[in-house]
C-alpha positions in Angstrom: 37.5 117.0 -40.7 38.8 113.6 -41.5 42.2 114.4 -40.0 40.9 115.5 -36.7 38.7 112.3 -36.5 41.8 110.1 -37.1 43.8 112.0 -34.6 41.1 111.5 -31.9 41.1 107.8 -32.6 44.9 107.7 -32.4 44.8 109.5 -29.0 42.1 107.1 -27.7 44.2 104.1 -28.8 47.3 105.4 -27.1 45.4 106.1 -23.9 44.1 102.6 -23.9 47.6 101.2 -24.5 48.9 103.2 -21.5 46.1 101.9 -19.3 46.9 98.3 -20.4 50.5 98.8 -19.5 49.7 100.3 -16.2 47.4 97.4 -15.3 50.0 94.9 -16.4 52.6 96.5 -14.2 50.3 96.6 -11.2 49.5 92.9 -11.6 53.3 92.2 -11.7 53.8 94.2 -8.5 50.8 92.6 -6.7 51.8 89.1 -7.6 55.5 89.5 -6.6 54.7 91.3 -3.3 53.7 88.2 -1.3 56.9 86.4 -2.4 59.0 89.4 -1.3 57.2 89.7 2.0 57.3 86.1 3.1 60.7 85.0 1.7 62.7 86.4 4.7 60.6 84.4 7.1 60.8 81.1 5.2 64.3 81.4 3.9 65.8 79.0 6.5 63.6 76.2 5.1 64.8 76.9 1.6 68.4 76.8 2.7 67.8 73.6 4.7 66.2 71.9 1.7 69.0 72.9 -0.6 71.6 71.6 1.9 69.8 68.3 2.4 69.5 67.8 -1.4 73.2 68.6 -1.9 74.6 66.0 0.5 75.6 62.7 -1.1 75.7 59.4 0.5 
């Protein structure tokens, strides 16, 4: 009886950890998606800023 109770708790904890990992990965994807989508359109401004900052004199 005690062993089955402990195994049910273990399964519940593992499922919760899997859900936490899935939510963490979804947040990573959702936060990096705008950067990946908009970077090709604003890349020329980044390059221009780097070139202006690298010129001495």
